[in-house]
C-alpha positions as CSV (number, residue, x, y, z in Angstrom):
1,X,-7.8,-3.7,-38.3
2,X,-9.6,-4.6,-34.1
3,X,-12.3,-2.3,-33.8
4,X,-11.7,-2.5,-30.2
5,X,-8.9,-1.4,-27.3
6,X,-8.0,-1.7,-23.9
7,X,-5.4,0.5,-22.5
8,X,-3.6,0.2,-18.9
9,X,-1.1,2.4,-17.5
10,X,2.4,0.2,-18.0
11,X,4.0,-0.8,-20.6
12,X,4.7,-3.7,-19.0
13,X,1.2,-4.5,-17.9
14,X,0.2,-3.7,-21.4
15,X,2.5,-6.6,-22.7
16,X,1.4,-9.0,-20.0
17,X,-2.5,-8.4,-21.1
18,X,-1.5,-8.4,-25.2
19,X,-0.4,-12.3,-24.4
20,X,-3.7,-13.1,-23.5
21,X,-6.3,-11.0,-26.2
22,X,-4.2,-11.5,-28.8
23,X,-4.9,-9.8,-32.3
24,X,-8.8,-9.3,-31.1
25,X,-7.8,-6.3,-29.4
26,X,-5.6,-3.6,-29.3
27,X,-3.6,-3.2,-26.3
28,X,-1.5,-0.2,-25.4
29,X,-0.5,2.0,-22.3
30,X,-0.9,6.1,-21.3
31,X,2.8,5.6,-19.5
32,X,1.2,7.2,-16.4
33,X,-1.0,10.2,-16.0
34,X,-1.9,12.0,-18.4
35,X,-2.9,15.2,-17.2
36,X,-2.3,17.3,-13.4
37,X,-2.5,20.5,-12.6
38,X,-0.4,23.3,-13.9
39,X,3.5,23.9,-12.3
40,X,3.0,27.5,-13.2
41,X,0.5,28.6,-11.4
42,X,-1.9,27.2,-7.9
43,X,-4.5,25.6,-10.7
44,X,-6.9,25.5,-7.9
45,X,-9.8,28.0,-8.0
46,X,-10.4,28.6,-4.0
47,X,-13.7,31.2,-5.6
48,X,-15.4,28.2,-7.3
49,X,-15.1,25.0,-4.8
50,X,-12.2,24.7,-4.8
51,X,-12.1,23.1,-8.7
52,X,-8.8,21.8,-9.9
53,X,-7.7,23.2,-13.6
54,X,-6.4,19.4,-15.2
55,X,-4.1,19.9,-18.3
56,X,-2.4,17.8,-20.1
57,X,1.0,17.4,-19.2
58,X,3.5,18.2,-21.1
59,X,5.9,15.3,-21.6
60,X,2.5,13.4,-22.4
61,X,1.7,15.2,-25.6
62,X,3.6,12.9,-27.4
63,X,1.8,9.7,-26.1
64,X,-1.7,11.3,-25.8
65,X,-0.8,12.0,-29.5
66,X,0.2,8.8,-30.2
67,X,-2.5,6.9,-28.7
68,X,-5.0,9.1,-30.9
69,X,-3.6,7.8,-33.5
70,X,-2.7,4.2,-33.0
71,X,-7.2,4.5,-31.8
72,X,-8.6,5.9,-35.1
73,X,-10.7,3.0,-36.4
74,X,-11.7,1.8,-32.5
75,X,-15.1,1.8,-31.8
76,X,-14.9,0.1,-28.1
77,X,-12.1,1.7,-26.0
78,X,-11.7,-0.8,-22.3
79,X,-10.0,1.5,-19.9
80,X,-8.0,-1.1,-17.6
81,X,-6.1,0.9,-15.0
82,X,-5.2,0.2,-11.8
83,X,-8.2,-0.6,-9.5
84,X,-7.4,2.7,-7.1
85,X,-8.0,6.8,-6.5
86,X,-4.9,6.8,-9.1
87,X,-6.0,4.2,-12.3
88,X,-9.4,6.0,-11.6
89,X,-8.8,9.3,-12.5
90,X,-6.0,8.1,-15.8
91,X,-9.3,6.4,-16.6
92,X,-11.4,8.9,-16.4
93,X,-9.0,11.5,-18.0
94,X,-8.4,8.8,-21.0
95,X,-12.1,8.6,-21.3
96,X,-11.9,12.8,-21.6
97,X,-9.3,12.6,-24.4
98,X,-10.2,9.8,-26.1
99,X,-14.0,9.7,-26.2
100,X,-14.2,10.9,-29.4
101,X,-18.2,8.9,-30.3
102,X,-16.5,5.6,-29.5
103,X,-17.4,3.6,-26.7
104,X,-16.2,4.3,-23.6
105,X,-15.7,1.0,-21.0
106,X,-14.3,0.8,-17.3
107,X,-13.0,-3.2,-16.9
108,X,-11.5,-3.7,-13.2
109,X,-9.6,-6.6,-12.4
110,X,-7.0,-7.1,-8.8
111,X,-4.6,-10.2,-10.7
112,X,-3.5,-10.2,-14.3
113,X,-4.4,-13.6,-15.5
114,X,-6.1,-14.5,-18.7
115,X,-9.4,-15.5,-16.2
116,X,-9.7,-12.2,-14.6
117,X,-8.8,-10.2,-18.0
118,X,-11.7,-12.1,-19.8
119,X,-14.1,-11.8,-16.7
120,X,-13.3,-8.1,-16.7
121,X,-13.8,-7.8,-20.4
122,X,-17.4,-9.3,-20.1
123,X,-18.0,-7.4,-17.0
124,X,-17.2,-4.1,-18.1
125,X,-18.5,-0.9,-15.2
126,X,-19.0,2.7,-15.6
127,X,-15.6,5.5,-14.3
128,X,-16.2,5.4,-10.5
129,X,-17.2,9.5,-10.1
130,X,-16.7,8.9,-6.8
131,X,-13.1,7.7,-6.5
132,X,-12.5,10.6,-9.4
133,X,-13.6,13.2,-6.8
134,X,-11.1,11.4,-3.7
135,X,-8.2,11.7,-6.1
136,X,-9.6,15.2,-7.5
137,X,-9.6,16.0,-3.4
138,X,-6.1,14.5,-2.4
139,X,-4.2,16.7,-5.2
140,X,-5.7,19.9,-4.1
141,X,-5.2,19.6,-0.4
142,X,-1.2,18.9,-1.9
143,X,-1.2,21.7,-3.8
144,X,-2.9,23.9,-1.4
145,X,-0.8,22.9,1.7
146,X,2.8,22.6,-0.9
147,X,1.8,26.0,-2.4
148,X,0.8,28.5,0.4
149,X,2.9,26.0,3.7
150,X,6.3,26.0,2.3
151,X,6.3,29.7,1.7
152,X,5.7,29.9,5.2
153,X,8.4,27.6,6.3
154,X,10.9,29.6,4.0
155,X,10.2,32.4,5.9
156,X,10.0,31.4,9.8
157,X,12.6,28.4,9.5
158,X,14.1,28.4,6.9
159,X,14.8,28.5,2.9
160,X,14.2,24.7,0.8
161,X,11.8,23.2,4.0
162,X,8.7,22.1,2.6
163,X,5.2,21.0,3.8
164,X,2.3,17.9,2.7
165,X,-0.8,16.6,3.2
166,X,1.3,13.6,4.5
167,X,4.5,14.5,5.6
168,X,3.6,17.9,8.2
169,X,1.3,15.6,9.7
170,X,4.2,12.4,9.7
171,X,6.6,14.7,10.9
172,X,4.3,15.8,14.0
173,X,3.5,12.6,14.6
174,X,7.0,12.2,15.4
175,X,7.7,15.1,17.5
176,X,5.0,14.3,19.8
177,X,6.7,10.8,20.0
178,X,10.3,12.3,20.2
179,X,9.0,14.3,23.4
180,X,7.5,11.5,24.8
181,X,10.7,9.4,25.0
182,X,12.6,12.2,26.3
183,X,10.2,12.7,29.3
184,X,10.2,9.0,30.1
185,X,11.8,8.3,32.9
186,X,12.7,4.2,32.9
187,X,12.4,2.5,35.7
188,X,14.4,-1.2,35.9
189,X,12.7,-4.1,37.2
190,X,13.6,-8.0,37.9
191,X,12.6,-11.0,35.9
192,X,12.9,-13.8,38.7
193,X,13.9,-17.5,37.3
194,X,14.4,-21.0,39.2
195,X,16.0,-24.5,36.9
196,X,15.0,-26.8,37.9
197,X,15.6,-30.8,37.9
198,X,13.7,-34.0,38.1
199,X,14.7,-37.8,37.1
200,X,17.0,-36.1,34.8
201,X,14.5,-33.6,33.3
202,X,15.5,-29.9,33.7
203,X,13.2,-27.0,33.5
204,X,13.0,-23.4,34.0
205,X,10.2,-21.7,35.9
206,X,9.4,-17.8,36.3
207,X,8.2,-16.5,39.2
208,X,4.7,-14.8,39.2
209,X,3.4,-15.0,42.7
210,X,4.6,-15.1,46.1
211,X,2.2,-15.8,48.3
212,X,-0.6,-14.4,46.4
213,X,1.1,-11.5,45.5
214,X,1.6,-10.4,41.6
215,X,4.5,-7.8,41.0
216,X,7.5,-6.4,39.5
217,X,10.9,-7.1,41.7
218,X,12.9,-4.4,42.4
219,X,16.8,-5.0,42.5
220,X,16.7,-5.0,46.8
221,X,13.7,-7.1,46.8
222,X,16.2,-10.4,45.4
223,X,18.1,-11.2,48.2
224,X,14.9,-11.9,50.7
225,X,12.9,-13.4,47.6
226,X,15.7,-15.9,46.9
227,X,16.1,-16.5,51.0
228,X,12.2,-17.9,50.9
229,X,13.0,-19.8,47.3
230,X,15.9,-21.7,48.8
231,X,14.1,-22.2,52.1
232,X,10.9,-23.9,50.4
233,X,10.0,-27.4,49.0
234,X,8.1,-27.6,45.6
235,X,5.6,-29.4,43.9
236,X,3.4,-29.9,40.6
237,X,0.4,-28.9,41.4
238,X,-1.5,-28.8,38.3
239,X,-0.8,-29.7,34.8
240,X,-2.5,-28.9,31.1
241,X,-1.7,-31.2,28.3
242,X,-3.4,-29.0,25.1
243,X,-2.4,-28.3,21.2
244,X,-3.0,-25.1,19.7
245,X,-3.7,-24.6,16.2
246,X,-2.1,-21.2,14.5
247,X,-3.7,-19.9,12.1
248,X,-1.7,-18.8,8.6
249,X,-1.4,-14.9,8.9
250,X,-3.6,-12.9,6.4
251,X,-2.6,-12.1,2.6
252,X,-0.7,-8.5,2.8
253,X,-2.0,-5.3,2.5
254,X,0.5,-2.6,1.6
255,X,1.6,-1.4,5.0
256,X,2.1,-4.8,6.1
257,X,4.1,-6.0,3.0
258,X,6.2,-3.2,3.1
259,X,7.0,-4.0,6.7
260,X,7.4,-7.6,6.3
261,X,10.0,-6.6,2.8
262,X,12.1,-4.2,5.3
263,X,12.1,-6.6,8.7
264,X,12.9,-9.2,5.7
265,X,15.4,-7.5,3.3
266,X,16.2,-4.9,4.1
267,X,13.7,-3.1,1.7
268,X,13.0,0.5,1.3
269,X,9.4,1.7,1.0
270,X,9.8,2.7,-3.0
271,X,11.9,-0.6,-3.4
272,X,9.0,-3.0,-2.4
273,X,6.8,-1.4,-4.3
274,X,8.8,-1.5,-7.4
275,X,9.3,-5.0,-6.9
276,X,5.6,-5.6,-6.2
277,X,4.6,-3.5,-9.7
278,X,7.0,-6.0,-11.8
279,X,5.4,-9.1,-9.9
280,X,1.7,-7.8,-10.2
281,X,2.1,-6.6,-13.6
282,X,3.8,-9.9,-15.2
283,X,6.7,-11.6,-15.7
284,X,7.8,-14.0,-19.0
285,X,7.2,-17.7,-17.5
286,X,8.3,-21.5,-19.2
287,X,4.3,-21.3,-19.9
288,X,4.3,-17.8,-20.8
289,X,3.7,-13.7,-19.6
290,X,1.8,-14.4,-16.3
291,X,1.1,-12.0,-13.0
292,X,2.1,-13.3,-10.0
293,X,0.7,-11.0,-7.4
294,X,-2.7,-9.4,-7.0
295,X,-3.0,-5.8,-6.9
296,X,-0.2,-4.1,-4.1
297,X,-1.9,-0.8,-3.2
298,X,-4.4,-1.8,-1.2
299,X,-6.1,-2.5,2.5
300,X,-8.0,-5.8,1.7
301,X,-6.7,-9.1,2.6
302,X,-9.9,-11.2,0.5
303,X,-8.4,-13.9,-1.7
304,X,-10.0,-14.9,-4.8
305,X,-11.7,-17.9,-4.8
306,X,-9.0,-19.4,-7.4
307,X,-6.7,-18.6,-4.4
């Protein structure tokens, strides 16, 4: 039996990686977070540096028992959760529950390919405690805002409303923008264009300046401008040929991926991330199971050398 194990969050991701590492490793899935703040109380010690109280999620107790049973012979445990704040927290909580005198290693990769998995195993890291603290801070803020501000909304505005660390700020920005829209006084203006023809060649030109003056044209200007233009002659005084190179767009980050999918396909942000998650974790191809995109929750446009 293998004495090394890899644990990831997703069963799909586990299946893809298992195809790469074979029998050398036991590959298992935590099926997401195994610990969270309790639902029945605040779960944050506000008198002790806002320390969060994490407990094993009730629905994950059975899964945690299964993991413990399957790694009884394992001496080295590789935690291969996603390379972000949530993944680091999952790895940290798994290490807390599964250490049991075995060696714990954190491995990171941004694409699920045989080469990236092999390299990650050869160059393991420690769990990034700063990233874990970032997760804790986010979770504590979520809980404090939800527990303390939502009840105020019920009393003051309407029962059933909720406040959130992100949604409340976003709502404020939307309201401010809506106020600006309502206060905006539209001022109509006109573009003036002329259609020219010379030697069977037609082209359109936009009026930018007249008598050296650049301005926005109002409706009352149109007759006067038309009269001036019709009464004069025109000549091409300067022309320039040039080549323009267009760089390809940078790789997607999370926000641009969601925007592009919404514009092109009408996808919601949730559907976009579900599709991206499936492409990242791997799909079956004729040459084997393979992840097709790099990790999708990112603000980086870095591309691997192989790409």
